[in-house]
N, C-alpha and C positions, 0 to 999 in steps of 0.2 A: 304594475299590478301588485298589490300588497296582500299577502296571505297571512291569516292567523294560524296558530299551531294546528288546530283541528282541520282546517282546509288543506294545509300542507301534508298532514298525515293521510288524509283521504286521497290526495293527488299521488302520493308515493305508493299507497296501497293499490291504486288502480293501475299501476304500471304492470305490463305483462312480463314478469320475471320468471326465469326457470328456477326450479328447485335446486338447491345445492346437493352435491353427491353425499351419500350417507357417511362415507369415510373421509370427508374433506379435512376434518379436524385432526384425525390421526395421521393423515398424509403430511399436513403442514408441520405437526410436531415432529414427525420422523425426519422431515427434510431440514428442519431448523435446529431443533434441540438435540437430536440424536445423530447428527452427521458425524462421520469419522474425522479424526484428527488428521490434518494434512501431514504428509511425510516429511516435508521440509518447511521451515519458516521462510518468509520472503527474503529476509536479510541473508540467510544462508545461501539461497540461490544467487543473490547478487554477488556474494563473496566468491562463490565457486565460478561464476561467469567471468568476473573480473580477473581472478587468478588464471583461468584458462586463457583469456585473451592476452594477459601479460606473458604467460609462458609461451604461447604461440609466437608472439612478437619477438621474444628473446631468442627462441630457437631459430627463427628466420634471420635475426640480426647476427647471431653467433655463427651459424653454419654458413651463412652467405646467401644472399638473395639470388635466385636463378636468373634474374634479368637486371639490366642496369636501371630500368624504371623503378622496380621494387627496391633496389639498393638505395637509390637517391631518395625515394619516399621515406624509407626507414631512417636515413640520415637526417632528413628534414624533421621527422617526428621526434627523433632523439634530441636534436638541437632545440626544438620548440619546448620540449620538456625541461631541458636544462635552463632555458631562459625563463620559464614560468616558476621554477622551484627556487624562489628567493625567500629569505627569512620572513618578510612581511606576508607573502602569499601563504607560506606554511602556517604562520600564526593564525591567519584568517580562516584557513581551511580547518585547523584544529578547533578553533572557536565554533565554527559552523557544525562540525561533527559533534562536539560536546553539547551544543544547543539542540541539535536534532535528537540526540539520545536522552537528554535531561528533561526537556520540556514536556514530552508526552508522559513521562513518569510523574512529573509534578502536577499535571492537570488531571491525572486519572487516579487521584486519591480516593479511597473508599468513603462513601457518604455515611455519616453518622445518623442513626435513626432519630427522627424528631420526637421529642418528648411532648406528649399531649397533657395539657393541664386538666385535672379532674375538676369538673364543675358541679 
């Protein structure tokens, strides 16, 4: 069935819709434009979480694991890290980090206003 614009408008107007609340616009603006600044940026939370995990692992590795199973697991993790940290792997990791930080900054350049021609 094909509708023209007038028939479509009549069909939409005949729908039984509820009225919007009177303060809907102000609530949307308050929730979006006036929301408080977050206490921490996401990358700061990642850095703190990674630092906490590394410190916990180092404390367990230095003080000594309470059980043989944890000690063996710590030794396996340490040997896996030593095997993965090769110069090519470090170079690729550095390239990935640089790309991850540089690309969003390059793509989020401010837009220049378009000049309209006077007719």
